[in-house]
C-alpha positions in Angstrom: 27.3 108.1 210.4 30.3 110.0 209.0 29.3 109.1 205.5 26.7 111.8 205.9 29.6 114.3 206.0 31.0 113.5 202.6 29.4 116.4 200.7 28.1 119.2 202.9 26.3 122.1 201.1 25.8 125.4 202.8 22.8 127.5 201.7 24.9 130.6 201.2 27.9 131.9 199.3 28.9 134.1 202.3 32.5 133.1 203.0 32.0 133.4 206.8 29.2 130.9 206.8 31.0 128.4 204.6 34.1 128.8 206.8 32.2 128.1 210.0 30.7 124.9 208.6 34.0 123.8 207.1 35.8 124.4 210.5 33.4 122.0 212.3 32.8 119.4 209.6 36.5 118.9 208.8 37.2 118.3 212.4 35.1 115.2 212.0 36.0 114.3 208.4 39.2 116.1 207.3 38.6 115.5 203.6 34.9 116.4 203.5 33.7 118.5 200.6 32.1 121.7 202.0 30.7 124.1 199.5 28.2 127.0 199.3 25.3 127.6 197.0 23.1 130.7 196.6 19.6 129.9 197.7 16.8 132.1 199.0 15.9 132.0 202.7 12.2 132.6 202.1 12.1 135.2 204.9 12.7 139.0 204.9 16.3 140.2 204.6 16.1 141.1 208.3 14.2 138.2 210.0 12.5 139.2 213.2 12.1 136.6 216.0 13.5 133.2 216.6 10.8 131.4 214.6 11.2 133.5 211.4 15.0 133.2 211.7 14.7 129.4 212.2 12.4 129.2 209.1 15.0 131.0 207.0 17.8 128.6 208.2 15.6 125.6 207.5 14.7 126.7 204.0 18.3 127.4 203.2 19.3 124.0 204.4 16.6 122.2 202.4 17.3 124.0 199.2 21.1 123.7 199.6 20.8 119.9 200.0 19.0 119.6 196.6 20.8 122.4 194.7 24.3 121.1 195.7 23.5 117.4 195.5 24.8 117.1 199.1 24.6 114.4 201.8 23.9 117.2 204.2 22.4 120.7 203.7 23.2 123.5 206.2 21.3 126.7 206.6 22.6 129.6 208.8 20.4 132.6 209.4 20.9 135.6 211.6 18.0 137.7 212.9 16.9 140.0 215.7 14.4 139.7 218.5 12.4 142.6 219.8 12.0 142.4 223.6 8.9 143.4 225.5 10.5 146.7 226.4 11.3 147.5 222.8 15.0 146.7 223.1 16.6 144.4 220.5 18.9 141.4 220.8 20.5 139.3 218.0 19.7 135.7 217.3 21.1 133.2 214.9 20.2 129.6 214.0 21.8 126.7 212.2 19.7 123.9 210.6 21.1 120.8 209.1 19.1 118.3 207.0 19.7 115.1 205.2 17.9 113.4 202.3 16.0 111.1 204.7 14.3 114.1 206.3 16.3 114.1 209.5 16.9 117.6 210.9 19.1 119.1 213.6 19.0 122.7 214.9 21.3 124.8 217.0 21.1 128.4 218.0 23.1 131.0 219.8 24.5 134.5 219.3 22.0 136.3 221.6 23.4 139.6 222.6 22.1 143.2 223.0 21.8 145.5 220.0 22.7 149.1 220.8 19.8 151.5 220.6 21.5 153.5 217.8 21.7 150.4 215.7 18.2 149.2 216.7 16.8 152.6 215.5 18.2 151.9 212.0 16.8 148.4 212.0 13.3 149.8 212.9 13.8 152.2 209.9 14.2 149.1 207.6 18.0 148.4 207.5 19.4 145.0 208.0 21.6 144.6 211.1 24.8 144.2 209.0 24.2 147.4 207.0 23.1 149.3 210.2 26.4 148.2 211.8 28.4 149.3 208.7 26.8 152.8 209.0 27.2 153.2 212.8 30.7 151.7 213.0 31.8 153.4 209.8 33.0 150.2 208.2 32.0 148.1 205.2 31.2 144.5 204.7 30.3 143.6 208.3 28.1 140.7 207.1 31.0 139.1 205.2 33.6 139.7 207.9 33.6 140.0 211.6 29.8 140.6 211.8 28.0 142.7 214.4 29.3 140.4 217.1 32.9 141.2 216.1 32.3 144.9 216.3 30.3 144.7 219.6 32.8 142.4 221.3 35.8 144.4 220.1 37.0 141.4 218.2 36.8 138.9 221.1 34.4 136.8 219.0 33.8 137.2 215.3 30.9 135.9 213.2 32.6 132.7 212.1 33.5 131.7 215.7 30.0 132.6 216.8 28.5 130.4 214.1 30.7 127.3 214.7 29.1 126.1 217.9 25.6 126.4 216.3 26.7 124.1 213.5 28.1 121.6 216.0 24.8 121.7 218.0 22.8 121.2 214.8 24.9 118.1 214.0 24.0 116.4 217.3 21.5 114.0 215.7 24.2 112.6 213.5 26.9 112.6 216.2 24.8 110.8 218.9 22.3 108.9 216.8 21.7 106.2 219.4 20.5 108.8 221.9 18.2 110.5 219.4 16.8 107.1 218.3 16.1 105.9 221.9 12.5 105.7 223.0 11.2 106.8 226.4 10.4 103.2 227.4 
């Protein structure tokens, strides 16, 4: 099982995403090789809805596995969901794949998006850039993330992504349960 964790390739060069994966994987295999590669998500820069965000994470994981010659590929994708009343919330998904076609998925980071930020997203800005403008900061996507700003630093983007990575690894961490039939 832990052989799968020898070379883990993240479908991004964003240091926050790589650090989140490294933090979880090295708890299991301290000398694991965790690296990032630049791959396309195949979805718009600002994914809308859980399904589109999951698709982006899945494509990143699949392409990373091949591009980085990994034993596992990991994709992390953040998006937004428009609620029936027009309000927005964030969403984020992690997908992990291996060369045998096994896949695990984990999600989280669902929190309200302030109307002032949502208006900028409706005008075509990505969440990170909208947060930069509203909060008068730069590099939100490569640092604390919108979650860091909106929680006053209680949770940053890396810490928000770490549980999703752990959830997505469940099929490799409890293989006997995922292989069990309903007999």
